[in-house]
PDB file of N, CA, C, O and CB in Angstrom:
ATOM      1  N   MET A   1      55.165 -33.155  74.765  1.00  0.00           N
ATOM      2  CA  MET A   1      56.379 -33.775  74.249  1.00  0.00           C
ATOM      3  C   MET A   1      56.442 -33.655  72.739  1.00  0.00           C
ATOM      4  O   MET A   1      55.556 -34.119  72.022  1.00  0.00           O
ATOM      5  CB  MET A   1      56.454 -35.241  74.663  1.00  0.00           C
ATOM      6  N   THR A   2      57.473 -33.042  72.288  1.00  0.00           N
ATOM      7  CA  THR A   2      57.586 -32.789  70.856  1.00  0.00           C
ATOM      8  C   THR A   2      58.256 -33.979  70.150  1.00  0.00           C
ATOM      9  O   THR A   2      59.132 -34.643  70.702  1.00  0.00           O
ATOM     10  CB  THR A   2      58.385 -31.489  70.601  1.00  0.00           C
ATOM     11  N   LYS A   3      57.817 -34.218  68.930  1.00  0.00           N
ATOM     12  CA  LYS A   3      58.331 -35.332  68.195  1.00  0.00           C
ATOM     13  C   LYS A   3      59.729 -34.927  67.593  1.00  0.00           C
ATOM     14  O   LYS A   3      59.918 -33.825  67.080  1.00  0.00           O
ATOM     15  CB  LYS A   3      57.303 -35.764  67.073  1.00  0.00           C
ATOM     16  N   ASN A   4      60.645 -35.854  67.691  1.00  0.00           N
ATOM     17  CA  ASN A   4      61.998 -35.549  67.187  1.00  0.00           C
ATOM     18  C   ASN A   4      62.485 -36.720  66.263  1.00  0.00           C
ATOM     19  O   ASN A   4      63.675 -36.821  65.967  1.00  0.00           O
ATOM     20  CB  ASN A   4      63.011 -35.328  68.410  1.00  0.00           C
ATOM     21  N   MET A   5      61.581 -37.560  65.836  1.00  0.00           N
ATOM     22  CA  MET A   5      61.855 -38.684  64.935  1.00  0.00           C
ATOM     23  C   MET A   5      61.082 -38.606  63.683  1.00  0.00           C
ATOM     24  O   MET A   5      59.876 -38.365  63.725  1.00  0.00           O
ATOM     25  CB  MET A   5      61.567 -39.971  65.594  1.00  0.00           C
ATOM     26  N   GLY A   6      61.715 -38.799  62.555  1.00  0.00           N
ATOM     27  CA  GLY A   6      61.022 -38.849  61.253  1.00  0.00           C
ATOM     28  C   GLY A   6      60.402 -40.207  61.005  1.00  0.00           C
ATOM     29  O   GLY A   6      60.603 -41.148  61.773  1.00  0.00           O
ATOM     30  N   SER A   7      59.644 -40.299  59.924  1.00  0.00           N
ATOM     31  CA  SER A   7      58.911 -41.509  59.642  1.00  0.00           C
ATOM     32  C   SER A   7      59.820 -42.689  59.317  1.00  0.00           C
ATOM     33  O   SER A   7      59.532 -43.816  59.717  1.00  0.00           O
ATOM     34  CB  SER A   7      57.967 -41.270  58.512  1.00  0.00           C
ATOM     35  N   ILE A   8      60.898 -42.449  58.607  1.00  0.00           N
ATOM     36  CA  ILE A   8      61.814 -43.564  58.261  1.00  0.00           C
ATOM     37  C   ILE A   8      62.487 -44.076  59.569  1.00  0.00           C
ATOM     38  O   ILE A   8      62.621 -45.283  59.771  1.00  0.00           O
ATOM     39  CB  ILE A   8      62.923 -43.085  57.192  1.00  0.00           C
ATOM     40  N   ASP A   9      62.891 -43.165  60.420  1.00  0.00           N
ATOM     41  CA  ASP A   9      63.484 -43.506  61.684  1.00  0.00           C
ATOM     42  C   ASP A   9      62.547 -44.379  62.523  1.00  0.00           C
ATOM     43  O   ASP A   9      62.952 -45.387  63.102  1.00  0.00           O
ATOM     44  CB  ASP A   9      63.851 -42.247  62.438  1.00  0.00           C
ATOM     45  N   ARG A  10      61.263 -43.950  62.566  1.00  0.00           N
ATOM     46  CA  ARG A  10      60.262 -44.668  63.318  1.00  0.00           C
ATOM     47  C   ARG A  10      60.018 -46.070  62.781  1.00  0.00           C
ATOM     48  O   ARG A  10      59.919 -47.030  63.545  1.00  0.00           O
ATOM     49  CB  ARG A  10      58.985 -43.897  63.319  1.00  0.00           C
ATOM     50  N   TRP A  11      59.920 -46.181  61.431  1.00  0.00           N
ATOM     51  CA  TRP A  11      59.653 -47.496  60.848  1.00  0.00           C
ATOM     52  C   TRP A  11      60.841 -48.422  61.041  1.00  0.00           C
ATOM     53  O   TRP A  11      60.645 -49.620  61.243  1.00  0.00           O
ATOM     54  CB  TRP A  11      59.323 -47.368  59.358  1.00  0.00           C
ATOM     55  N   LEU A  12      62.033 -47.925  60.988  1.00  0.00           N
ATOM     56  CA  LEU A  12      63.188 -48.753  61.230  1.00  0.00           C
ATOM     57  C   LEU A  12      63.237 -49.224  62.688  1.00  0.00           C
ATOM     58  O   LEU A  12      63.598 -50.370  62.954  1.00  0.00           O
ATOM     59  CB  LEU A  12      64.455 -47.994  60.872  1.00  0.00           C
ATOM     60  N   ARG A  13      62.886 -48.370  63.607  1.00  0.00           N
ATOM     61  CA  ARG A  13      62.827 -48.788  65.000  1.00  0.00           C
ATOM     62  C   ARG A  13      61.760 -49.833  65.242  1.00  0.00           C
ATOM     63  O   ARG A  13      61.956 -50.729  66.063  1.00  0.00           O
ATOM     64  CB  ARG A  13      62.582 -47.603  65.884  1.00  0.00           C
ATOM     65  N   VAL A  14      60.599 -49.741  64.528  1.00  0.00           N
ATOM     66  CA  VAL A  14      59.543 -50.724  64.718  1.00  0.00           C
ATOM     67  C   VAL A  14      60.019 -52.039  64.178  1.00  0.00           C
ATOM     68  O   VAL A  14      59.833 -53.079  64.808  1.00  0.00           O
ATOM     69  CB  VAL A  14      58.231 -50.293  64.036  1.00  0.00           C
ATOM     70  N   VAL A  15      60.636 -52.006  63.009  1.00  0.00           N
ATOM     71  CA  VAL A  15      61.116 -53.299  62.385  1.00  0.00           C
ATOM     72  C   VAL A  15      62.203 -53.935  63.222  1.00  0.00           C
ATOM     73  O   VAL A  15      62.143 -55.145  63.440  1.00  0.00           O
ATOM     74  CB  VAL A  15      61.663 -53.060  60.938  1.00  0.00           C
ATOM     75  N   VAL A  16      63.184 -53.209  63.704  1.00  0.00           N
ATOM     76  CA  VAL A  16      64.271 -53.766  64.478  1.00  0.00           C
ATOM     77  C   VAL A  16      63.740 -54.205  65.859  1.00  0.00           C
ATOM     78  O   VAL A  16      64.135 -55.257  66.362  1.00  0.00           O
ATOM     79  CB  VAL A  16      65.425 -52.731  64.621  1.00  0.00           C
ATOM     80  N   GLY A  17      62.843 -53.399  66.477  1.00  0.00           N
ATOM     81  CA  GLY A  17      62.303 -53.754  67.776  1.00  0.00           C
ATOM     82  C   GLY A  17      61.474 -55.064  67.719  1.00  0.00           C
ATOM     83  O   GLY A  17      61.598 -55.928  68.588  1.00  0.00           O
ATOM     84  N   VAL A  18      60.616 -55.185  66.656  1.00  0.00           N
ATOM     85  CA  VAL A  18      59.829 -56.420  66.541  1.00  0.00           C
ATOM     86  C   VAL A  18      60.704 -57.578  66.189  1.00  0.00           C
ATOM     87  O   VAL A  18      60.450 -58.692  66.647  1.00  0.00           O
ATOM     88  CB  VAL A  18      58.734 -56.276  65.505  1.00  0.00           C
ATOM     89  N   ALA A  19      61.750 -57.365  65.376  1.00  0.00           N
ATOM     90  CA  ALA A  19      62.677 -58.466  65.076  1.00  0.00           C
ATOM     91  C   ALA A  19      63.396 -58.922  66.307  1.00  0.00           C
ATOM     92  O   ALA A  19      63.588 -60.125  66.484  1.00  0.00           O
ATOM     93  CB  ALA A  19      63.686 -58.055  64.023  1.00  0.00           C
ATOM     94  N   LEU A  20      63.796 -58.041  67.153  1.00  0.00           N
ATOM     95  CA  LEU A  20      64.426 -58.398  68.423  1.00  0.00           C
ATOM     96  C   LEU A  20      63.489 -59.210  69.334  1.00  0.00           C
ATOM     97  O   LEU A  20      63.876 -60.215  69.931  1.00  0.00           O
ATOM     98  CB  LEU A  20      64.878 -57.133  69.146  1.00  0.00           C
ATOM     99  N   LEU A  21      62.245 -58.727  69.410  1.00  0.00           N
ATOM    100  CA  LEU A  21      61.270 -59.433  70.221  1.00  0.00           C
ATOM    101  C   LEU A  21      60.950 -60.831  69.693  1.00  0.00           C
ATOM    102  O   LEU A  21      60.809 -61.777  70.469  1.00  0.00           O
ATOM    103  CB  LEU A  21      60.011 -58.627  70.304  1.00  0.00           C
ATOM    104  N   ILE A  22      60.838 -60.955  68.375  1.00  0.00           N
ATOM    105  CA  ILE A  22      60.598 -62.294  67.774  1.00  0.00           C
ATOM    106  C   ILE A  22      61.820 -63.192  68.052  1.00  0.00           C
ATOM    107  O   ILE A  22      61.669 -64.361  68.407  1.00  0.00           O
ATOM    108  CB  ILE A  22      60.332 -62.181  66.202  1.00  0.00           C
ATOM    109  N   ALA A  23      63.009 -62.640  67.889  1.00  0.00           N
ATOM    110  CA  ALA A  23      64.252 -63.489  68.128  1.00  0.00           C
ATOM    111  C   ALA A  23      64.305 -63.870  69.610  1.00  0.00           C
ATOM    112  O   ALA A  23      64.766 -64.968  69.921  1.00  0.00           O
ATOM    113  CB  ALA A  23      65.610 -62.699  67.712  1.00  0.00           C
ATOM    114  N   ALA A  24      63.867 -63.036  70.518  1.00  0.00           N
ATOM    115  CA  ALA A  24      63.910 -63.372  71.953  1.00  0.00           C
ATOM    116  C   ALA A  24      62.918 -64.413  72.320  1.00  0.00           C
ATOM    117  O   ALA A  24      63.220 -65.300  73.119  1.00  0.00           O
ATOM    118  CB  ALA A  24      63.671 -62.160  72.790  1.00  0.00           C
ATOM    119  N   PHE A  25      61.698 -64.338  71.746  1.00  0.00           N
ATOM    120  CA  PHE A  25      60.633 -65.230  72.147  1.00  0.00           C
ATOM    121  C   PHE A  25      60.475 -66.455  71.273  1.00  0.00           C
ATOM    122  O   PHE A  25      60.122 -67.514  71.792  1.00  0.00           O
ATOM    123  CB  PHE A  25      59.373 -64.494  72.168  1.00  0.00           C
ATOM    124  N   ALA A  26      60.711 -66.373  70.002  1.00  0.00           N
ATOM    125  CA  ALA A  26      60.430 -67.478  69.072  1.00  0.00           C
ATOM    126  C   ALA A  26      61.657 -68.347  68.769  1.00  0.00           C
ATOM    127  O   ALA A  26      61.518 -69.350  68.069  1.00  0.00           O
ATOM    128  CB  ALA A  26      59.881 -66.921  67.776  1.00  0.00           C
ATOM    129  N   THR A  27      62.806 -68.016  69.247  1.00  0.00           N
ATOM    130  CA  THR A  27      63.958 -68.818  69.027  1.00  0.00           C
ATOM    131  C   THR A  27      64.626 -69.130  70.297  1.00  0.00           C
ATOM    132  O   THR A  27      64.251 -68.577  71.331  1.00  0.00           O
ATOM    133  CB  THR A  27      64.884 -68.166  68.113  1.00  0.00           C
ATOM    134  N   ASP A  28      65.631 -70.013  70.292  1.00  0.00           N
ATOM    135  CA  ASP A  28      66.421 -70.322  71.481  1.00  0.00           C
ATOM    136  C   ASP A  28      67.660 -69.416  71.644  1.00  0.00           C
ATOM    137  O   ASP A  28      68.522 -69.648  72.491  1.00  0.00           O
ATOM    138  CB  ASP A  28      66.856 -71.771  71.427  1.00  0.00           C
ATOM    139  N   PHE A  29      67.706 -68.374  70.793  1.00  0.00           N
ATOM    140  CA  PHE A  29      68.796 -67.444  70.826  1.00  0.00           C
ATOM    141  C   PHE A  29      68.806 -66.700  72.166  1.00  0.00           C
ATOM    142  O   PHE A  29      67.889 -65.941  72.479  1.00  0.00           O
ATOM    143  CB  PHE A  29      68.699 -66.467  69.653  1.00  0.00           C
ATOM    144  N   GLY A  30      69.829 -66.927  72.919  1.00  0.00           N
ATOM    145  CA  GLY A  30      69.904 -66.324  74.257  1.00  0.00           C
ATOM    146  C   GLY A  30      69.358 -67.246  75.339  1.00  0.00           C
ATOM    147  O   GLY A  30      69.880 -67.253  76.454  1.00  0.00           O
ATOM    148  N   ALA A  31      68.374 -67.983  75.053  1.00  0.00           N
ATOM    149  CA  ALA A  31      67.790 -69.031  75.911  1.00  0.00           C
ATOM    150  C   ALA A  31      67.657 -68.632  77.404  1.00  0.00           C
ATOM    151  O   ALA A  31      68.074 -69.380  78.288  1.00  0.00           O
ATOM    152  CB  ALA A  31      68.643 -70.285  75.808  1.00  0.00           C
ATOM    153  N   GLY A  32      67.092 -67.484  77.660  1.00  0.00           N
ATOM    154  CA  GLY A  32      66.781 -67.116  79.041  1.00  0.00           C
ATOM    155  C   GLY A  32      67.944 -66.410  79.778  1.00  0.00           C
ATOM    156  O   GLY A  32      67.782 -65.971  80.917  1.00  0.00           O
ATOM    157  N   GLY A  33      69.082 -66.309  79.138  1.00  0.00           N
ATOM    158  CA  GLY A  33      70.269 -65.644  79.774  1.00  0.00           C
ATOM    159  C   GLY A  33      70.128 -64.089  79.603  1.00  0.00           C
ATOM    160  O   GLY A  33      69.076 -63.540  79.277  1.00  0.00           O
ATOM    161  N   TRP A  34      71.248 -63.479  79.848  1.00  0.00           N
ATOM    162  CA  TRP A  34      71.322 -62.012  79.828  1.00  0.00           C
ATOM    163  C   TRP A  34      71.029 -61.503  78.398  1.00  0.00           C
ATOM    164  O   TRP A  34      70.418 -60.447  78.235  1.00  0.00           O
ATOM    165  CB  TRP A  34      72.739 -61.520  80.316  1.00  0.00           C
ATOM    166  N   LEU A  35      71.451 -62.233  77.391  1.00  0.00           N
ATOM    167  CA  LEU A  35      71.242 -61.791  75.998  1.00  0.00           C
ATOM    168  C   LEU A  35      69.720 -61.810  75.687  1.00  0.00           C
ATOM    169  O   LEU A  35      69.219 -60.924  74.994  1.00  0.00           O
ATOM    170  CB  LEU A  35      72.042 -62.727  74.980  1.00  0.00           C
ATOM    171  N   HIS A  36      69.026 -62.779  76.182  1.00  0.00           N
ATOM    172  CA  HIS A  36      67.569 -62.871  76.009  1.00  0.00           C
ATOM    173  C   HIS A  36      66.866 -61.636  76.572  1.00  0.00           C
ATOM    174  O   HIS A  36      66.004 -61.036  75.930  1.00  0.00           O
ATOM    175  CB  HIS A  36      67.028 -64.140  76.693  1.00  0.00           C
ATOM    176  N   TRP A  37      67.270 -61.275  77.811  1.00  0.00           N
ATOM    177  CA  TRP A  37      66.612 -60.162  78.446  1.00  0.00           C
ATOM    178  C   TRP A  37      67.103 -58.836  77.824  1.00  0.00           C
ATOM    179  O   TRP A  37      66.333 -57.876  77.802  1.00  0.00           O
ATOM    180  CB  TRP A  37      66.867 -60.189  79.971  1.00  0.00           C
ATOM    181  N   ALA A  38      68.306 -58.744  77.336  1.00  0.00           N
ATOM    182  CA  ALA A  38      68.783 -57.556  76.645  1.00  0.00           C
ATOM    183  C   ALA A  38      67.957 -57.332  75.363  1.00  0.00           C
ATOM    184  O   ALA A  38      67.571 -56.207  75.048  1.00  0.00           O
ATOM    185  CB  ALA A  38      70.297 -57.691  76.313  1.00  0.00           C
ATOM    186  N   MET A  39      67.698 -58.427  74.636  1.00  0.00           N
ATOM    187  CA  MET A  39      66.919 -58.243  73.390  1.00  0.00           C
ATOM    188  C   MET A  39      65.476 -57.839  73.691  1.00  0.00           C
ATOM    189  O   MET A  39      64.899 -57.053  72.939  1.00  0.00           O
ATOM    190  CB  MET A  39      66.931 -59.542  72.548  1.00  0.00           C
ATOM    191  N   ILE A  40      64.897 -58.335  74.732  1.00  0.00           N
ATOM    192  CA  ILE A  40      63.564 -57.902  75.100  1.00  0.00           C
ATOM    193  C   ILE A  40      63.506 -56.438  75.522  1.00  0.00           C
ATOM    194  O   ILE A  40      62.609 -55.704  75.107  1.00  0.00           O
ATOM    195  CB  ILE A  40      63.046 -58.764  76.204  1.00  0.00           C
ATOM    196  N   ILE A  41      64.440 -56.021  76.327  1.00  0.00           N
ATOM    197  CA  ILE A  41      64.462 -54.638  76.786  1.00  0.00           C
ATOM    198  C   ILE A  41      64.730 -53.659  75.635  1.00  0.00           C
ATOM    199  O   ILE A  41      64.058 -52.634  75.516  1.00  0.00           O
ATOM    200  CB  ILE A  41      65.520 -54.469  77.873  1.00  0.00           C
ATOM    201  N   VAL A  42      65.685 -53.974  74.817  1.00  0.00           N
ATOM    202  CA  VAL A  42      66.040 -53.061  73.679  1.00  0.00           C
ATOM    203  C   VAL A  42      64.821 -53.092  72.715  1.00  0.00           C
ATOM    204  O   VAL A  42      64.431 -52.028  72.234  1.00  0.00           O
ATOM    205  CB  VAL A  42      67.434 -53.533  72.912  1.00  0.00           C
ATOM    206  N   GLY A  43      64.222 -54.224  72.422  1.00  0.00           N
ATOM    207  CA  GLY A  43      63.112 -54.321  71.497  1.00  0.00           C
ATOM    208  C   GLY A  43      61.916 -53.498  71.982  1.00  0.00           C
ATOM    209  O   GLY A  43      61.257 -52.817  71.196  1.00  0.00           O
ATOM    210  N   VAL A  44      61.651 -53.572  73.278  1.00  0.00           N
ATOM    211  CA  VAL A  44      60.492 -52.847  73.801  1.00  0.00           C
ATOM    212  C   VAL A  44      60.798 -51.287  73.734  1.00  0.00           C
ATOM    213  O   VAL A  44      59.944 -50.497  73.332  1.00  0.00           O
ATOM    214  CB  VAL A  44      60.171 -53.325  75.318  1.00  0.00           C
ATOM    215  N   ILE A  45      62.035 -50.898  74.139  1.00  0.00           N
ATOM    216  CA  ILE A  45      62.348 -49.470  74.084  1.00  0.00           C
ATOM    217  C   ILE A  45      62.265 -48.952  72.701  1.00  0.00           C
ATOM    218  O   ILE A  45      61.708 -47.875  72.491  1.00  0.00           O
ATOM    219  CB  ILE A  45      63.704 -49.194  74.637  1.00  0.00           C
ATOM    220  N   LEU A  46      62.802 -49.675  71.712  1.00  0.00           N
ATOM    221  CA  LEU A  46      62.707 -49.272  70.315  1.00  0.00           C
ATOM    222  C   LEU A  46      61.261 -49.081  69.877  1.00  0.00           C
ATOM    223  O   LEU A  46      60.902 -48.090  69.240  1.00  0.00           O
ATOM    224  CB  LEU A  46      63.382 -50.299  69.429  1.00  0.00           C
ATOM    225  N   ALA A  47      60.424 -50.091  70.251  1.00  0.00           N
ATOM    226  CA  ALA A  47      59.029 -50.013  69.832  1.00  0.00           C
ATOM    227  C   ALA A  47      58.281 -48.912  70.465  1.00  0.00           C
ATOM    228  O   ALA A  47      57.440 -48.306  69.801  1.00  0.00           O
ATOM    229  CB  ALA A  47      58.344 -51.260  70.113  1.00  0.00           C
ATOM    230  N   ILE A  48      58.526 -48.592  71.739  1.00  0.00           N
ATOM    231  CA  ILE A  48      57.805 -47.571  72.441  1.00  0.00           C
ATOM    232  C   ILE A  48      58.268 -46.202  71.911  1.00  0.00           C
ATOM    233  O   ILE A  48      57.429 -45.326  71.699  1.00  0.00           O
ATOM    234  CB  ILE A  48      58.021 -47.699  73.977  1.00  0.00           C
ATOM    235  N   THR A  49      59.563 -45.995  71.695  1.00  0.00           N
ATOM    236  CA  THR A  49      59.988 -44.707  71.167  1.00  0.00           C
ATOM    237  C   THR A  49      59.493 -44.472  69.758  1.00  0.00           C
ATOM    238  O   THR A  49      59.271 -43.327  69.362  1.00  0.00           O
ATOM    239  CB  THR A  49      61.482 -44.604  71.199  1.00  0.00           C
ATOM    240  N   ALA A  50      59.319 -45.516  69.009  1.00  0.00           N
ATOM    241  CA  ALA A  50      58.790 -45.411  67.633  1.00  0.00           C
ATOM    242  C   ALA A  50      57.303 -45.012  67.680  1.00  0.00           C
ATOM    243  O   ALA A  50      56.847 -44.165  66.912  1.00  0.00           O
ATOM    244  CB  ALA A  50      58.970 -46.775  66.858  1.00  0.00           C
ATOM    245  N   LEU A  51      56.595 -45.621  68.563  1.00  0.00           N
ATOM    246  CA  LEU A  51      55.130 -45.361  68.667  1.00  0.00           C
ATOM    247  C   LEU A  51      54.890 -43.930  69.221  1.00  0.00           C
ATOM    248  O   LEU A  51      53.960 -43.249  68.788  1.00  0.00           O
ATOM    249  CB  LEU A  51      54.431 -46.447  69.611  1.00  0.00           C
ATOM    250  N   VAL A  52      55.708 -43.494  70.152  1.00  0.00           N
ATOM    251  CA  VAL A  52      55.532 -42.142  70.747  1.00  0.00           C
ATOM    252  C   VAL A  52      56.107 -41.054  69.764  1.00  0.00           C
ATOM    253  O   VAL A  52      55.602 -39.933  69.707  1.00  0.00           O
ATOM    254  CB  VAL A  52      56.272 -42.060  72.182  1.00  0.00           C
ATOM    255  N   GLY A  53      57.120 -41.405  69.038  1.00  0.00           N
ATOM    256  CA  GLY A  53      57.771 -40.434  68.130  1.00  0.00           C
ATOM    257  C   GLY A  53      58.812 -39.520  68.793  1.00  0.00           C
ATOM    258  O   GLY A  53      59.218 -38.505  68.227  1.00  0.00           O
ATOM    259  N   ASN A  54      59.214 -39.887  69.954  1.00  0.00           N
ATOM    260  CA  ASN A  54      60.197 -39.074  70.697  1.00  0.00           C
ATOM    261  C   ASN A  54      61.188 -40.007  71.274  1.00  0.00           C
ATOM    262  O   ASN A  54      60.854 -40.998  71.923  1.00  0.00           O
ATOM    263  CB  ASN A  54      59.543 -38.205  71.810  1.00  0.00           C
ATOM    264  N   CYS A  55      62.475 -39.659  71.018  1.00  0.00           N
ATOM    265  CA  CYS A  55      63.603 -40.415  71.574  1.00  0.00           C
ATOM    266  C   CYS A  55      64.311 -39.561  72.619  1.00  0.00           C
ATOM    267  O   CYS A  55      64.820 -38.500  72.259  1.00  0.00           O
ATOM    268  CB  CYS A  55      64.596 -40.849  70.453  1.00  0.00           C
ATOM    269  N   PRO A  56      64.378 -39.956  73.891  1.00  0.00           N
ATOM    270  CA  PRO A  56      64.980 -39.160  74.879  1.00  0.00           C
ATOM    271  C   PRO A  56      66.498 -38.903  74.607  1.00  0.00           C
ATOM    272  O   PRO A  56      67.003 -37.817  74.891  1.00  0.00           O
ATOM    273  CB  PRO A  56      64.775 -39.817  76.201  1.00  0.00           C
ATOM    274  N   LEU A  57      67.186 -39.886  74.073  1.00  0.00           N
ATOM    275  CA  LEU A  57      68.571 -39.696  73.731  1.00  0.00           C
ATOM    276  C   LEU A  57      68.766 -38.666  72.637  1.00  0.00           C
ATOM    277  O   LEU A  57      69.703 -37.870  72.679  1.00  0.00           O
ATOM    278  CB  LEU A  57      69.168 -40.989  73.319  1.00  0.00           C
ATOM    279  N   TYR A  58      67.865 -38.687  71.646  1.00  0.00           N
ATOM    280  CA  TYR A  58      67.887 -37.631  70.615  1.00  0.00           C
ATOM    281  C   TYR A  58      67.704 -36.234  71.254  1.00  0.00           C
ATOM    282  O   TYR A  58      68.356 -35.273  70.847  1.00  0.00           O
ATOM    283  CB  TYR A  58      66.768 -37.888  69.553  1.00  0.00           C
ATOM    284  N   SER A  59      66.834 -36.139  72.230  1.00  0.00           N
ATOM    285  CA  SER A  59      66.613 -34.815  72.833  1.00  0.00           C
ATOM    286  C   SER A  59      67.872 -34.372  73.593  1.00  0.00           C
ATOM    287  O   SER A  59      68.222 -33.194  73.511  1.00  0.00           O
ATOM    288  CB  SER A  59      65.375 -34.844  73.792  1.00  0.00           C
ATOM    289  N   ILE A  60      68.539 -35.210  74.294  1.00  0.00           N
ATOM    290  CA  ILE A  60      69.750 -34.884  75.024  1.00  0.00           C
ATOM    291  C   ILE A  60      70.826 -34.478  74.057  1.00  0.00           C
ATOM    292  O   ILE A  60      71.538 -33.512  74.332  1.00  0.00           O
ATOM    293  CB  ILE A  60      70.212 -36.059  75.879  1.00  0.00           C
ATOM    294  N   LEU A  61      70.997 -35.180  72.899  1.00  0.00           N
ATOM    295  CA  LEU A  61      72.037 -34.878  71.957  1.00  0.00           C
ATOM    296  C   LEU A  61      71.615 -33.793  70.943  1.00  0.00           C
ATOM    297  O   LEU A  61      72.438 -33.360  70.136  1.00  0.00           O
ATOM    298  CB  LEU A  61      72.438 -36.140  71.239  1.00  0.00           C
ATOM    299  N   GLY A  62      70.389 -33.365  70.973  1.00  0.00           N
ATOM    300  CA  GLY A  62      69.906 -32.299  70.041  1.00  0.00           C
ATOM    301  C   GLY A  62      69.699 -32.750  68.609  1.00  0.00           C
ATOM    302  O   GLY A  62      69.817 -31.955  67.676  1.00  0.00           O
ATOM    303  N   ILE A  63      69.386 -34.049  68.433  1.00  0.00           N
ATOM    304  CA  ILE A  63      69.160 -34.635  67.128  1.00  0.00           C
ATOM    305  C   ILE A  63      67.682 -34.596  66.775  1.00  0.00           C
ATOM    306  O   ILE A  63      66.830 -34.856  67.625  1.00  0.00           O
ATOM    307  CB  ILE A  63      69.681 -36.067  67.087  1.00  0.00           C
ATOM    308  N   ARG A  64      67.380 -34.277  65.542  1.00  0.00           N
ATOM    309  CA  ARG A  64      66.014 -34.357  65.001  1.00  0.00           C
ATOM    310  C   ARG A  64      66.049 -34.974  63.680  1.00  0.00           C
ATOM    311  O   ARG A  64      66.766 -34.502  62.798  1.00  0.00           O
ATOM    312  CB  ARG A  64      65.352 -33.006  64.914  1.00  0.00           C
ATOM    313  N   THR A  65      65.288 -36.043  63.482  1.00  0.00           N
ATOM    314  CA  THR A  65      65.267 -36.660  62.161  1.00  0.00           C
ATOM    315  C   THR A  65      63.916 -36.340  61.410  1.00  0.00           C
ATOM    316  O   THR A  65      63.680 -36.795  60.291  1.00  0.00           O
ATOM    317  CB  THR A  65      65.469 -38.216  62.307  1.00  0.00           C
ATOM    318  N   CYS A  66      63.110 -35.585  62.051  1.00  0.00           N
ATOM    319  CA  CYS A  66      61.807 -35.192  61.410  1.00  0.00           C
ATOM    320  C   CYS A  66      61.931 -33.783  60.892  1.00  0.00           C
ATOM    321  O   CYS A  66      62.786 -32.999  61.304  1.00  0.00           O
ATOM    322  CB  CYS A  66      60.592 -35.290  62.423  1.00  0.00           C
ATOM    323  N   ARG A  67      61.019 -33.495  59.951  1.00  0.00           N
ATOM    324  CA  ARG A  67      61.022 -32.161  59.365  1.00  0.00           C
ATOM    325  C   ARG A  67      60.343 -31.226  60.406  1.00  0.00           C
ATOM    326  O   ARG A  67      59.483 -31.636  61.184  1.00  0.00           O
ATOM    327  CB  ARG A  67      60.263 -32.137  57.939  1.00  0.00           C
ATOM    328  N   ARG A  68      60.777 -29.972  60.368  1.00  0.00           N
ATOM    329  CA  ARG A  68      60.253 -29.031  61.329  1.00  0.00           C
ATOM    330  C   ARG A  68      58.914 -28.491  60.987  1.00  0.00           C
ATOM    331  O   ARG A  68      58.366 -27.680  61.733  1.00  0.00           O
ATOM    332  CB  ARG A  68      61.169 -27.934  61.491  1.00  0.00           C
TER     333      ARG A  68
END
């Protein structure tokens, strides 16, 4: 699997993903409803793609934010 995400993109995804997970678990925002679960799912997806360095959507759209 080739990396298609640059370091700035990866760090932004980590920050946003962790922020969403904190908001989902540490606050009453969403309080167990669909918004709560959406924040968890999106936060986990952002964190995983940042750790792996590959975004499947970027691959489909032909986007690369990393240097070749």
